[in-house]
C-alpha positions as CSV (number, residue, x, y, z in Angstrom):
1,X,-0.2,0.2,-0.3
2,X,1.4,3.4,-1.0
3,X,2.1,5.9,1.4
4,X,-0.2,8.9,2.2
5,X,1.3,12.3,2.1
6,X,2.3,13.3,5.7
7,X,3.2,9.8,6.9
8,X,7.3,10.6,6.8
9,X,7.0,12.6,9.6
10,X,5.5,10.3,12.3
11,X,7.2,6.8,10.9
12,X,9.4,5.2,13.1
13,X,12.4,3.5,12.0
14,X,11.3,0.6,11.6
15,X,8.5,1.5,9.3
16,X,10.6,4.1,7.6
17,X,12.3,2.4,5.3
18,X,15.3,5.0,5.2
19,X,18.8,4.9,6.5
20,X,19.1,6.4,10.2
21,X,20.1,9.7,8.7
22,X,17.1,10.6,7.2
23,X,15.2,9.1,10.2
24,X,17.4,11.3,12.7
25,X,16.1,14.4,10.6
26,X,12.8,13.6,10.1
27,X,12.6,13.3,13.5
28,X,14.6,16.8,14.4
29,X,12.0,18.0,12.0
30,X,8.8,16.7,13.8
31,X,10.0,18.7,17.0
32,X,11.8,21.6,16.1
33,X,10.7,24.9,17.5
34,X,10.1,26.6,13.8
35,X,7.5,25.0,11.5
36,X,8.6,22.4,8.5
37,X,7.0,21.4,5.1
38,X,7.5,20.0,2.5
39,X,6.1,20.5,-0.8
40,X,5.9,19.5,-3.8
41,X,7.2,21.2,-7.1
42,X,3.6,22.7,-7.7
43,X,3.6,23.7,-3.7
44,X,1.3,21.0,-2.5
45,X,1.7,20.0,1.3
46,X,3.6,16.5,1.2
47,X,4.3,16.7,4.9
48,X,4.4,18.9,7.4
49,X,5.4,19.3,11.6
50,X,3.2,20.3,14.2
51,X,4.6,23.6,14.3
52,X,3.9,24.5,10.7
53,X,0.2,23.2,11.6
54,X,-0.1,25.7,14.5
55,X,1.3,28.4,12.5
56,X,-1.0,28.1,9.4
57,X,-3.9,27.1,12.2
58,X,-4.9,24.2,10.3
59,X,-4.6,20.5,11.6
60,X,-2.5,18.1,9.7
61,X,-4.9,15.6,8.1
62,X,-7.0,19.0,6.1
63,X,-3.5,20.3,5.5
64,X,-1.7,17.8,3.6
65,X,-2.7,17.4,-0.1
66,X,-3.7,21.1,-0.2
67,X,-1.4,24.1,-2.0
68,X,0.7,26.0,0.5
69,X,-0.4,29.3,-1.2
70,X,-4.0,28.4,0.4
71,X,-3.2,29.6,3.3
72,X,-1.2,32.4,2.1
73,X,-3.0,35.9,3.0
74,X,-4.2,37.2,-0.2
75,X,-2.6,40.3,0.1
76,X,0.9,38.5,-0.2
77,X,-0.6,35.6,-2.3
78,X,1.2,37.2,-5.7
79,X,4.4,37.0,-4.3
80,X,4.1,33.7,-3.0
81,X,3.7,32.7,-6.1
82,X,6.7,34.6,-7.8
83,X,8.9,32.9,-5.1
84,X,7.4,29.5,-6.1
85,X,7.9,30.0,-9.8
86,X,11.9,31.5,-8.5
87,X,12.6,28.0,-7.0
88,X,12.4,26.2,-10.0
89,X,15.1,28.5,-11.4
90,X,17.3,28.7,-7.9
91,X,18.0,26.2,-5.4
92,X,17.1,28.8,-3.0
93,X,15.0,31.2,-2.0
94,X,15.9,34.2,0.0
95,X,13.6,34.4,3.4
96,X,10.9,36.9,3.3
97,X,8.0,37.9,5.8
98,X,4.8,36.9,5.2
99,X,1.2,36.7,6.5
100,X,-0.3,32.8,7.2
101,X,-2.9,30.8,8.3
102,X,-6.3,32.5,9.4
103,X,-5.2,34.9,12.3
104,X,-3.2,35.5,9.9
105,X,0.5,34.9,11.4
106,X,3.1,37.0,10.4
107,X,5.7,34.1,9.6
108,X,9.6,34.7,8.4
109,X,9.5,32.0,4.9
110,X,12.5,30.0,3.8
111,X,12.5,27.6,1.0
112,X,15.0,25.2,-0.2
113,X,15.3,22.3,-3.0
114,X,15.7,19.1,-1.5
115,X,18.2,16.7,-2.2
116,X,17.2,13.7,-4.2
117,X,18.1,11.4,-1.0
118,X,15.8,13.5,1.1
119,X,12.6,13.7,-1.2
120,X,11.1,13.2,-4.7
121,X,13.0,15.4,-7.8
122,X,11.5,19.2,-7.8
123,X,10.4,18.8,-3.9
124,X,11.2,21.7,-1.5
125,X,11.8,22.1,1.9
126,X,10.2,25.3,4.0
127,X,11.0,26.6,7.3
128,X,8.7,29.0,9.0
129,X,9.4,30.9,11.5
130,X,6.5,32.9,13.6
131,X,7.0,36.1,14.1
132,X,3.3,37.6,15.5
133,X,4.5,38.4,18.7
134,X,7.9,40.1,18.2
135,X,6.7,42.1,15.7
136,X,3.9,43.1,18.0
137,X,6.3,44.1,20.8
138,X,8.2,45.9,18.3
139,X,4.9,48.3,17.1
140,X,3.8,48.2,20.6
141,X,7.9,49.7,21.7
142,X,7.8,51.9,18.5
143,X,4.6,53.5,19.6
144,X,5.8,54.0,22.8
145,X,9.1,55.6,21.7
146,X,6.9,58.0,19.4
147,X,4.7,58.9,22.6
148,X,7.9,60.0,24.3
149,X,9.4,62.0,21.5
150,X,6.1,63.8,21.2
151,X,6.0,64.2,24.9
152,X,9.2,65.3,24.9
153,X,8.9,67.8,22.0
154,X,5.7,69.6,23.5
155,X,7.9,69.8,27.1
156,X,11.1,71.7,24.6
157,X,7.6,73.3,23.4
158,X,6.7,74.8,26.7
159,X,9.6,75.9,28.4
160,X,11.0,78.1,25.4
161,X,7.5,79.2,25.3
162,X,8.4,80.5,29.3
163,X,11.5,81.7,28.4
164,X,10.8,83.6,25.5
165,X,7.4,85.0,27.2
166,X,8.0,85.2,30.9
167,X,12.0,85.8,31.3
168,X,11.4,87.8,28.3
169,X,9.1,90.0,30.0
170,X,10.9,90.2,33.3
171,X,14.1,91.5,31.3
172,X,12.7,93.7,28.9
173,X,11.1,95.3,32.5
174,X,14.5,94.9,33.9
175,X,16.0,97.5,30.8
176,X,13.3,99.7,31.7
177,X,13.8,100.3,35.0
178,X,17.7,100.6,34.1
179,X,16.9,103.2,31.8
180,X,14.9,105.0,34.4
181,X,17.1,105.6,36.5
182,X,19.6,106.3,34.2
183,X,17.6,108.9,32.7
184,X,16.1,110.6,36.1
185,X,19.1,112.5,37.2
186,X,22.7,112.8,37.4
187,X,24.6,109.9,38.8
188,X,28.3,109.5,40.1
189,X,30.6,108.5,37.7
190,X,30.7,105.1,39.4
191,X,27.0,104.1,39.7
192,X,27.1,105.0,36.4
193,X,29.8,102.6,35.6
194,X,27.5,99.7,37.6
195,X,24.5,100.7,36.1
196,X,25.9,100.1,33.0
197,X,27.4,97.0,33.7
198,X,23.7,95.8,34.6
199,X,22.1,96.7,31.7
200,X,24.6,95.0,29.7
201,X,24.4,91.6,32.0
202,X,20.8,92.0,31.1
203,X,20.6,91.9,28.1
204,X,23.4,89.5,27.5
205,X,20.7,87.2,29.6
206,X,18.1,88.1,27.2
207,X,20.4,86.9,24.2
208,X,20.9,84.1,26.0
209,X,17.5,82.9,27.1
210,X,16.6,83.9,23.4
211,X,18.8,81.3,22.3
212,X,18.1,78.4,24.3
213,X,14.4,79.3,23.7
214,X,15.2,78.5,19.6
215,X,17.6,75.6,20.3
216,X,14.7,74.1,22.2
217,X,12.1,74.4,19.9
218,X,12.1,77.3,17.1
219,X,9.1,78.9,17.0
220,X,9.7,79.1,13.1
221,X,9.7,75.7,13.0
222,X,6.0,75.6,14.0
223,X,5.0,78.5,12.5
224,X,6.9,78.3,9.3
225,X,7.8,74.8,8.4
226,X,11.2,72.7,7.6
227,X,12.5,74.7,4.9
228,X,12.6,78.2,7.1
229,X,13.5,76.7,10.6
230,X,16.4,74.7,8.6
231,X,17.8,77.9,6.8
232,X,17.6,80.1,10.0
233,X,19.2,77.5,12.1
234,X,22.1,77.0,9.4
235,X,22.6,80.7,8.9
236,X,22.5,81.4,12.9
237,X,25.2,78.3,12.9
238,X,27.5,79.5,10.6
239,X,27.5,83.0,12.4
240,X,28.3,81.5,15.5
241,X,30.9,79.0,14.7
242,X,32.4,81.2,11.6
243,X,32.3,78.0,8.8
244,X,30.9,79.3,6.1
245,X,27.5,77.2,4.9
246,X,25.5,77.0,1.8
247,X,21.5,76.3,2.2
248,X,19.9,74.6,-0.9
249,X,16.2,73.7,-1.3
250,X,13.9,71.4,-4.1
251,X,10.3,70.8,-4.4
252,X,10.2,73.0,-0.9
253,X,7.8,75.5,-2.1
254,X,5.3,76.1,0.6
255,X,5.6,72.6,1.6
256,X,4.4,71.6,5.3
257,X,4.9,68.1,6.3
258,X,3.2,65.7,9.2
259,X,4.9,67.6,12.9
260,X,6.5,64.4,13.4
261,X,8.4,64.4,10.2
262,X,9.8,67.8,10.1
263,X,10.9,68.0,14.0
264,X,12.8,64.4,13.2
265,X,14.5,66.1,9.9
266,X,15.0,69.4,12.4
267,X,16.9,67.2,15.0
268,X,18.8,65.6,12.7
269,X,20.0,68.9,11.4
270,X,20.7,70.3,14.4
271,X,22.7,66.9,15.8
272,X,25.1,67.0,12.4
273,X,25.7,70.3,12.6
274,X,26.6,70.0,16.3
275,X,29.0,67.1,15.5
276,X,30.4,69.5,12.8
277,X,31.2,71.9,15.3
278,X,32.5,69.8,17.8
279,X,34.9,67.7,15.5
280,X,35.1,68.2,12.1
281,X,37.4,71.3,11.7
282,X,35.5,71.8,8.7
283,X,36.1,74.5,6.0
284,X,32.4,74.5,4.6
285,X,29.4,72.9,5.3
286,X,26.3,72.3,2.7
287,X,23.0,71.3,3.3
288,X,20.1,70.1,1.2
289,X,16.7,69.7,1.5
290,X,14.6,68.1,-1.1
291,X,11.0,66.9,-1.7
292,X,10.7,64.4,-4.4
293,X,8.6,61.0,-4.8
294,X,6.4,61.0,-1.6
295,X,9.7,61.3,0.3
296,X,11.5,64.1,2.0
297,X,15.7,63.9,1.8
298,X,18.3,65.7,3.9
299,X,21.7,66.1,3.4
300,X,24.4,67.6,5.8
301,X,27.8,67.7,4.1
302,X,31.2,68.8,5.5
303,X,34.7,68.6,4.6
304,X,36.4,68.1,7.8
305,X,38.3,65.5,9.2
306,X,36.3,62.5,8.8
307,X,35.9,59.3,10.8
308,X,35.8,55.9,10.8
309,X,31.7,55.0,10.9
310,X,32.2,51.4,11.7
311,X,34.3,52.5,15.0
312,X,31.9,55.2,15.6
313,X,28.8,53.3,15.0
314,X,30.4,50.5,17.6
315,X,30.8,53.2,20.2
316,X,27.6,55.1,19.6
317,X,29.1,58.2,19.4
318,X,28.2,61.4,17.5
319,X,24.5,60.9,18.4
320,X,24.1,58.3,15.8
321,X,22.0,56.2,17.5
322,X,19.5,59.1,18.6
323,X,19.7,59.9,14.6
324,X,18.9,56.9,13.4
325,X,16.7,55.7,16.2
326,X,14.3,59.0,15.2
327,X,14.1,58.3,11.7
328,X,13.2,54.6,12.5
329,X,10.5,55.3,14.4
330,X,9.0,57.3,11.5
331,X,9.8,54.1,8.6
332,X,12.9,56.5,7.3
333,X,16.4,55.7,7.2
334,X,20.1,57.6,8.0
335,X,22.9,57.2,6.5
336,X,26.4,58.1,7.5
337,X,29.1,58.4,4.4
338,X,32.8,59.3,5.9
339,X,36.1,58.2,5.9
340,X,39.3,60.1,7.6
341,X,40.4,62.9,6.0
342,X,37.4,63.0,3.2
343,X,34.8,65.0,5.4
344,X,31.4,63.5,6.3
345,X,28.0,63.4,4.8
346,X,24.6,62.6,6.4
347,X,21.4,61.4,4.7
348,X,18.2,61.2,6.3
349,X,15.4,59.6,4.1
350,X,11.9,59.4,5.3
351,X,8.1,59.6,3.8
352,X,6.1,62.4,3.9
353,X,3.4,60.2,4.9
354,X,4.7,57.8,7.1
355,X,3.0,54.9,8.1
356,X,2.9,56.2,11.9
357,X,1.3,59.3,10.8
358,X,-2.9,57.9,12.1
359,X,-0.7,57.8,15.5
360,X,-0.7,61.3,15.5
361,X,-4.6,61.8,16.1
């Protein structure tokens, strides 16, 4: 009597008709922590272990003899069959994520051709790794991080407003009082000199408070948008450091983006320029912001000393982790190009309609 599909994984050594190696492999597969399947060239399921049945949410007796594509979510099915066709041309199929089963469950799938001693010609071995809980945990962590970033920005905005309004008003009142005393009547030379020093200190505190408020949360970012705020920050940075800087914007005229996007890119610009001032010894800096194809791209380039990017990343230096984390939370990317003596370029890319935009509501 011919063996039915699925019998092999449950066979005992005495019934299998296989060598010890084959029996051992099948026993390991049956008790593996990952899902394992064997299909024919058309994707019909011939063998399955219990983990695969759990991922697909299907009893083994129903699963065997069915097309594996039947258990792939409709939105992923076309890609699945394209990959299956590719297996006939290549021995291996790079792993990819696919929704499987009724849940559906999110699984990383890897497939390969079986050697002749382990199956019929044209059979494929499939490995399924359930990553549903891991992806859910990552999504929850990402949501919490986005909420934290927004809370930090709200707090920055509040403190900046307090510095500008409350402290600014007090310092203005102090300057008016100093002027009133100065104009009230003749003062001794010593008193007039000390009064001038008080006025100078008050003006210096006022400037410092204004600069701190702008660094915390520039009003231009909220009122005028990313382009205006970035240009203003670069001009202020150049005046403060003495490093010539060039600003260019393409496709940005009249554009406003989600607050999370504008804030993230502005913070990347701040951090990149801070690094240039601290470490680069640059003679010039160029900043480019471009809006194209539903994405915003920010590039910050300097001609400074440069550095070993692998070493910097390993040590978590230069605020790289913070910049990358900000971009990753929006589904964006951050690239760093540098080498000793050849300057540095930081490139941030993010969609103008990030997948997390709904979370802003």
